[in-house]
ROSE-4610 file (N, C-alpha, C; in Angstrom, 1 decimal, always signed):
// ROSE-4610
residu = [X/X/X/X/X/X/X/X/X/X/X/X/X/X/X/X/X/X/X/X/X/X/X/X/X/X/X/X/X/X/X/X/X/X/X/X/X/X/X/X/X/X/X/X/X/X/X/X/X/X/X/X/X/X/X/X/X/X/X/X/X/X/X/X/X/X/X/X/X/X/X/X/X/X/X/X/X/X/X/X/X/X/X/X/X/X/X/X/X/X/X/X/X/X/X/X/X/X/X/X/X/X/X/X/X/X/X/X/X/X/X/X/X/X/X/X/X/X/X/X/X/X/X/X/X/X/X/X/X/X/X/X/X/X/X/X/X/X/X/X/X/X/X/X/X/X/X/X/X/X/X/X/X/X/X/X/X/X/X/X/X/X/X/X/X/X/X/X/X/X/X/X/X/X/X/X/X/X/X/X/X/X/X/X/X/X/X/X/X/X/X/X/X/X/X/X/X/X/X/X/X/X/X/X/X/X/X/X/X/X/X/X/X/X/X/X/X/X/X/X/X/X/X/X/X/X/X/X/X/X/X/X/X/X/X/X/X/X/X/X/X/X/X/X/X/X/X/X/X/X/X/X/X/X/X/X/X/X/X/X/X/X/X/X/X/X/X/X/X/X/X/X/X/X/X/X/X/X/X/X/X/X/X/X/X/X/X/X/X/X/X/X/X/X/X/X/X/X/X/X/X/X/X/X/X/X/X/X/X/X/X/X/X/X/X/X/X/X/X/X/X/X/X/X/X/X/X/X/X/X/X/X/X/X/X/X/X/X/X/X/X/X/X/X/X/X/X/X/X/X/X/X/X/X/X/X/X/X/X/X/X/X/X/X/X/X/X/X/X/X/X/X/X/X/X/X/X/X/X/X/X/X/X/X/X/X/X/X/X/X/X/X/X/X/X/X/X/X/X/X/X/X/X/X/X/X/X/X/X/X/X/X/X/X/X/X/X/X/X/X]
num = [1/1/1/2/2/2/3/3/3/4/4/4/5/5/5/6/6/6/7/7/7/8/8/8/9/9/9/10/10/10/11/11/11/12/12/12/13/13/13/14/14/14/15/15/15/16/16/16/17/17/17/18/18/18/19/19/19/20/20/20/21/21/21/22/22/22/23/23/23/24/24/24/25/25/25/26/26/26/27/27/27/28/28/28/29/29/29/30/30/30/31/31/31/32/32/32/33/33/33/34/34/34/35/35/35/36/36/36/37/37/37/38/38/38/39/39/39/40/40/40/41/41/41/42/42/42/43/43/43/44/44/44/45/45/45/46/46/46/47/47/47/48/48/48/49/49/49/50/50/50/51/51/51/52/52/52/53/53/53/54/54/54/55/55/55/56/56/56/57/57/57/58/58/58/59/59/59/60/60/60/61/61/61/62/62/62/63/63/63/64/64/64/65/65/65/66/66/66/67/67/67/68/68/68/69/69/69/70/70/70/71/71/71/72/72/72/73/73/73/74/74/74/75/75/75/76/76/76/77/77/77/78/78/78/79/79/79/80/80/80/81/81/81/82/82/82/83/83/83/84/84/84/85/85/85/86/86/86/87/87/87/88/88/88/89/89/89/90/90/90/91/91/91/92/92/92/93/93/93/94/94/94/95/95/95/96/96/96/97/97/97/98/98/98/99/99/99/100/100/100/101/101/101/102/102/102/103/103/103/104/104/104/105/105/105/106/106/106/107/107/107/108/108/108/109/109/109/110/110/110/111/111/111/112/112/112/113/113/113/114/114/114/115/115/115/116/116/116/117/117/117/118/118/118/119/119/119/120/120/120/121/121/121/122/122/122/123/123/123/124/124/124/125/125/125/126/126/126/127/127/127/128/128/128/129/129/129/130/130/130/131/131/131/132/132/132/133/133/133/134/134/134/135/135/135/136/136/136/137/137/137/138/138/138/139/139/139/140/140/140]
x = [+84.4/+85.8/+86.4/+87.0/+87.5/+88.9/+89.0/+90.3/+90.9/+90.6/+91.1/+92.6/+93.3/+94.8/+95.4/+96.4/+97.1/+98.3/+98.6/+99.9/+101.0/+102.0/+103.2/+104.4/+105.3/+106.4/+107.2/+107.2/+107.9/+106.8/+106.2/+105.1/+105.5/+106.9/+107.3/+107.0/+106.8/+106.4/+104.9/+104.3/+102.9/+102.6/+101.8/+101.5/+100.8/+101.1/+100.5/+99.1/+98.3/+96.9/+96.8/+97.7/+97.7/+97.8/+98.8/+98.9/+97.8/+97.2/+95.9/+94.8/+94.6/+93.6/+93.9/+95.1/+95.4/+95.1/+95.5/+95.2/+93.7/+93.0/+91.5/+90.9/+91.4/+91.0/+91.3/+92.5/+92.9/+92.0/+91.6/+90.8/+89.4/+88.9/+87.6/+87.6/+88.7/+88.8/+88.7/+89.5/+89.4/+88.0/+87.3/+86.0/+84.9/+85.2/+84.2/+84.6/+85.8/+86.3/+86.8/+87.3/+87.9/+89.4/+89.5/+90.7/+91.6/+91.1/+91.9/+92.6/+91.9/+92.4/+93.5/+93.2/+94.2/+95.5/+95.3/+96.4/+97.3/+96.6/+97.4/+98.2/+97.7/+98.4/+99.6/+99.2/+100.3/+101.4/+101.1/+102.0/+102.9/+102.4/+103.1/+104.0/+103.8/+104.6/+103.9/+102.6/+101.8/+102.0/+102.1/+102.3/+101.2/+101.5/+100.4/+99.7/+100.5/+100.1/+99.7/+99.2/+98.8/+97.6/+97.8/+96.7/+96.3/+94.9/+94.3/+94.6/+93.9/+94.3/+93.9/+93.2/+92.8/+93.5/+94.5/+95.3/+94.6/+93.5/+92.9/+93.6/+94.2/+94.9/+93.8/+94.4/+93.6/+93.0/+93.8/+93.3/+92.0/+92.3/+91.3/+89.9/+90.1/+88.8/+88.2/+89.0/+88.4/+87.8/+88.5/+87.9/+86.6/+86.6/+85.4/+84.2/+84.5/+83.4/+83.1/+83.7/+83.4/+83.9/+85.1/+85.7/+86.8/+86.4/+87.5/+88.5/+88.0/+89.0/+89.9/+89.6/+90.4/+91.4/+90.9/+91.8/+92.9/+92.6/+93.5/+94.6/+94.0/+94.9/+95.9/+95.4/+96.3/+97.3/+96.9/+97.9/+99.0/+98.5/+99.5/+100.5/+100.1/+101.0/+101.8/+101.8/+102.6/+101.9/+100.6/+100.0/+99.9/+100.1/+100.2/+98.8/+98.4/+97.1/+96.8/+97.8/+97.7/+97.9/+98.1/+98.4/+97.1/+97.2/+96.1/+95.9/+94.8/+94.5/+94.8/+94.6/+94.9/+94.2/+93.1/+92.3/+92.7/+93.7/+94.2/+93.4/+92.5/+91.7/+92.5/+92.4/+92.9/+91.8/+92.2/+91.3/+90.5/+91.2/+90.5/+89.4/+89.7/+88.7/+87.6/+87.8/+86.8/+85.9/+86.5/+85.7/+84.8/+85.4/+84.6/+83.4/+83.6/+82.7/+81.6/+81.9/+80.9/+80.3/+80.8/+80.2/+80.5/+81.8/+82.3/+83.1/+82.4/+83.2/+84.2/+83.9/+84.9/+86.1/+85.8/+87.0/+87.8/+87.2/+87.9/+88.9/+88.2/+89.0/+90.2/+89.9/+91.1/+92.1/+91.8/+92.7/+93.5/+92.9/+93.5/+94.5/+94.1/+94.9/+96.1/+95.9/+97.1/+98.0/+97.8/+98.6/+98.2/+96.9/+96.6/+96.5/+96.9/+97.0/+95.7/+94.9/+93.7/+93.9/+95.2/+95.5/+96.0/+96.2/+96.7/+95.6/+96.0/+95.1/+94.4/+93.7/+92.9/+91.5/+90.4/+90.4/+90.9/+91.5/+91.8/+90.6/+90.9/+89.7/+89.1/+90.0/+89.5/+88.6/+89.1/+88.2/+86.9/+87.0/+85.8/+84.8/+85.4/+84.4/+83.8/+84.5/+84.0/+82.9/+83.2/+82.4/+81.0/+81.0/+79.8/+79.2/+79.8/+79.2/+79.4/+80.4/+80.7/+81.7/+81.0/+81.7/+82.6/+82.0/+82.7/+84.0/+84.1/+85.3/+86.2/+85.6/+86.5/+87.2/+86.6/+87.2/+88.3/+87.9/+88.9/+90.1/+89.9/+91.1/+92.0/+91.3/+92.0/+92.9/+92.6/+93.3/+94.6/+94.7/+95.9/+97.0]
y = [+96.1/+96.5/+96.4/+97.4/+97.5/+96.7/+95.8/+95.1/+95.3/+96.4/+96.5/+96.5/+96.7/+96.6/+96.0/+95.2/+94.7/+95.6/+95.8/+96.5/+95.5/+96.0/+95.1/+95.7/+94.9/+95.3/+96.5/+96.5/+97.7/+98.3/+99.4/+100.1/+100.9/+100.9/+101.6/+100.8/+99.4/+98.6/+98.3/+98.5/+98.2/+96.7/+96.1/+94.6/+94.4/+93.3/+93.1/+92.4/+92.3/+91.8/+90.5/+89.6/+88.2/+88.4/+89.2/+89.3/+89.9/+90.9/+91.5/+90.5/+89.7/+88.6/+87.5/+87.2/+86.3/+86.9/+88.2/+88.8/+89.0/+89.2/+89.2/+87.9/+86.8/+85.4/+85.2/+85.6/+85.5/+86.2/+87.5/+88.3/+87.7/+87.2/+86.5/+85.4/+84.5/+83.3/+83.7/+84.8/+85.2/+85.6/+86.3/+86.8/+85.6/+84.6/+83.4/+82.4/+82.4/+81.3/+80.1/+80.3/+79.2/+78.9/+78.3/+78.0/+77.0/+76.1/+75.2/+75.9/+76.8/+77.6/+78.5/+79.3/+80.2/+79.3/+78.2/+77.4/+77.0/+76.5/+76.1/+77.2/+78.4/+79.5/+80.0/+80.1/+80.5/+79.5/+78.2/+77.2/+77.2/+77.8/+77.9/+79.1/+80.0/+81.2/+82.6/+82.5/+83.9/+84.4/+85.8/+86.4/+86.3/+85.9/+85.8/+87.0/+88.1/+89.4/+90.3/+89.7/+90.4/+91.4/+92.6/+93.6/+94.2/+94.6/+95.3/+96.8/+97.6/+99.0/+99.7/+99.2/+99.9/+99.3/+98.5/+97.9/+96.7/+96.3/+95.0/+93.9/+93.1/+91.8/+90.6/+89.6/+88.3/+88.1/+88.2/+87.9/+88.9/+90.1/+91.1/+90.6/+90.4/+90.0/+88.7/+87.8/+86.5/+86.8/+87.6/+87.9/+88.6/+89.7/+90.6/+89.8/+88.8/+88.0/+86.7/+86.5/+85.4/+84.1/+84.0/+82.7/+82.3/+81.8/+81.4/+80.4/+79.3/+78.3/+79.0/+79.9/+80.6/+81.5/+82.1/+83.0/+82.2/+81.0/+80.1/+79.6/+79.3/+78.7/+79.8/+81.0/+82.1/+82.4/+82.4/+82.7/+81.6/+80.3/+79.2/+79.3/+80.1/+80.2/+81.6/+82.2/+83.4/+84.8/+84.8/+86.1/+86.6/+88.1/+88.8/+89.1/+88.6/+88.8/+90.3/+91.1/+92.4/+93.5/+93.1/+94.1/+95.0/+96.2/+97.2/+97.6/+98.0/+98.5/+99.9/+100.6/+102.1/+102.9/+102.4/+103.3/+102.9/+102.0/+101.7/+100.5/+99.9/+98.8/+97.4/+96.6/+95.3/+94.3/+93.1/+92.0/+91.7/+91.8/+91.5/+92.5/+93.8/+94.9/+94.7/+94.2/+94.0/+92.8/+91.8/+90.6/+91.0/+91.9/+92.4/+93.1/+94.1/+94.9/+94.1/+93.1/+92.2/+91.2/+91.0/+90.0/+88.6/+88.3/+87.0/+86.4/+85.6/+85.0/+83.9/+83.1/+82.1/+82.8/+83.9/+84.6/+85.2/+85.9/+86.4/+85.4/+84.1/+83.0/+82.6/+82.5/+82.2/+83.2/+84.4/+85.5/+85.5/+85.3/+85.4/+84.2/+83.0/+81.8/+82.1/+82.9/+83.2/+84.5/+84.8/+85.9/+87.2/+87.5/+88.9/+89.7/+91.0/+91.9/+92.7/+92.5/+93.4/+94.8/+95.3/+96.7/+97.2/+96.5/+97.0/+97.7/+98.6/+99.3/+100.4/+101.2/+102.4/+102.3/+102.1/+101.8/+100.4/+100.0/+98.7/+97.9/+96.5/+95.6/+95.8/+96.2/+96.5/+97.8/+98.8/+100.0/+99.7/+98.8/+98.4/+97.7/+96.8/+96.0/+97.0/+97.9/+99.0/+99.8/+100.2/+101.0/+100.4/+99.1/+98.3/+97.5/+97.9/+97.3/+95.8/+95.2/+93.8/+93.5/+93.6/+93.5/+92.1/+91.1/+89.8/+89.9/+90.6/+90.7/+91.7/+92.8/+93.7/+93.0/+92.2/+91.5/+90.5/+89.8/+88.9/+89.6/+90.7/+91.5/+92.1/+92.5/+93.2/+92.2/+90.9/+89.8/+89.6/+89.8/+89.5/+90.4]
z = [+90.0/+90.0/+88.7/+88.2/+86.8/+86.8/+85.8/+85.5/+84.2/+83.7/+82.2/+82.0/+83.0/+82.9/+84.1/+84.1/+85.2/+85.4/+86.7/+87.0/+86.9/+86.1/+85.8/+86.7/+87.0/+87.8/+87.2/+85.9/+85.2/+84.3/+84.9/+84.2/+83.0/+82.7/+81.5/+80.3/+80.4/+79.3/+79.4/+78.2/+78.1/+78.0/+78.7/+78.6/+77.2/+76.6/+75.4/+75.6/+74.4/+74.6/+75.3/+75.0/+75.6/+77.0/+77.6/+79.0/+79.7/+79.0/+79.6/+79.6/+78.6/+78.6/+79.7/+79.9/+81.0/+82.5/+82.5/+83.8/+84.0/+83.0/+83.1/+83.5/+82.9/+83.4/+84.9/+85.3/+86.7/+87.6/+87.3/+88.2/+88.1/+87.0/+87.0/+87.9/+87.8/+88.6/+90.2/+90.5/+91.9/+92.3/+91.5/+91.8/+91.9/+91.0/+91.0/+92.0/+92.5/+93.4/+92.8/+91.5/+90.8/+91.3/+92.4/+93.1/+92.3/+91.5/+90.7/+89.6/+89.0/+87.8/+88.3/+89.4/+90.1/+90.4/+91.1/+91.6/+90.4/+89.3/+88.1/+87.6/+87.5/+86.9/+87.9/+89.1/+90.1/+90.2/+90.2/+90.2/+88.9/+87.8/+86.6/+86.5/+87.6/+87.6/+87.6/+87.5/+87.5/+88.9/+88.9/+90.2/+91.3/+92.4/+93.5/+93.9/+93.8/+94.1/+92.9/+91.9/+90.7/+91.1/+90.7/+91.0/+89.7/+89.8/+88.7/+88.8/+87.8/+87.8/+89.0/+90.0/+91.1/+92.4/+92.1/+93.2/+93.8/+93.4/+94.0/+93.6/+94.5/+94.2/+94.1/+93.6/+93.6/+95.0/+96.0/+97.4/+97.7/+97.4/+97.7/+96.9/+95.7/+94.9/+95.5/+95.7/+96.3/+97.6/+98.5/+99.9/+99.7/+98.9/+98.8/+98.2/+97.4/+96.9/+97.7/+98.8/+99.8/+99.5/+98.9/+98.5/+99.5/+100.6/+101.6/+101.1/+100.4/+99.8/+98.9/+98.1/+97.1/+97.8/+98.8/+99.7/+100.2/+100.8/+101.4/+100.3/+99.2/+98.1/+97.6/+97.6/+97.2/+98.2/+99.5/+100.5/+100.5/+100.4/+100.4/+99.2/+98.2/+97.0/+97.0/+98.2/+98.4/+98.3/+98.2/+98.1/+99.5/+99.5/+100.7/+101.2/+102.3/+102.8/+103.3/+103.4/+104.0/+102.9/+101.6/+100.6/+100.3/+100.6/+100.4/+99.0/+98.6/+97.3/+97.3/+96.1/+96.0/+97.0/+97.6/+98.5/+99.9/+100.2/+101.5/+102.1/+101.4/+101.9/+101.8/+102.9/+102.8/+102.7/+102.3/+102.1/+103.3/+104.6/+105.8/+106.1/+105.8/+106.1/+105.1/+103.9/+102.9/+103.4/+103.9/+104.4/+105.6/+106.4/+107.6/+107.0/+106.1/+105.6/+105.0/+104.2/+103.4/+104.4/+105.5/+106.5/+106.1/+105.8/+105.4/+106.4/+107.4/+108.6/+108.1/+107.0/+106.6/+106.0/+105.3/+104.7/+105.8/+106.8/+108.0/+108.5/+108.8/+109.4/+108.5/+107.1/+106.3/+106.3/+106.2/+106.2/+107.6/+108.7/+110.0/+110.0/+109.6/+109.5/+108.7/+107.7/+106.7/+107.3/+108.5/+109.1/+108.7/+108.3/+108.0/+109.3/+109.2/+110.4/+110.5/+111.5/+111.7/+111.9/+112.0/+112.1/+110.8/+109.8/+108.5/+107.8/+106.9/+106.0/+106.7/+105.8/+106.2/+105.5/+106.2/+107.7/+107.9/+109.0/+109.3/+109.5/+109.5/+109.8/+111.1/+112.1/+113.5/+113.4/+112.7/+112.6/+111.9/+110.9/+110.1/+111.0/+111.8/+112.7/+113.7/+114.2/+115.2/+114.5/+113.2/+112.5/+112.3/+112.1/+111.8/+113.0/+114.2/+115.4/+115.5/+114.9/+115.0/+116.1/+117.3/+118.6/+118.7/+118.2/+118.2/+117.5/+116.4/+115.6/+116.3/+116.9/+117.7/+118.7/+119.5/+120.6/+120.0/+119.0/+118.3/+117.8/+117.1/+116.7/+117.8/+118.8/+119.9/+120.7/+120.6/+121.3/+120.5/+119.2/+118.4/+118.8]
């Protein structure tokens, strides 16, 4: 996943090199599951829903790479568990696709919606024959 630039609230302003470097550190921390580093930056004011140039948020990166504790830490600090990337994928659908049950549990505990996104987590579970998840998502 490319992280060459972070999306900023005001895309008319180009982020400076320092901001880009910080965003890169945050994306790397999400990918590697460095919950402590992410928590410190988010507690200091970094945006919980920071997204890379493809719309992948910190939660998406942590979920996709199997870091349930990091997913929980991000959601506790205000990250949106349902925010889809530029392709319509949500963190929950990514966790289903990657076969990450602890991440699925963390996202559901954080109020992720199995019907959000395209394809949704429910659709992804159906697509890959994960009947236990289909049943779980249909109960919600």
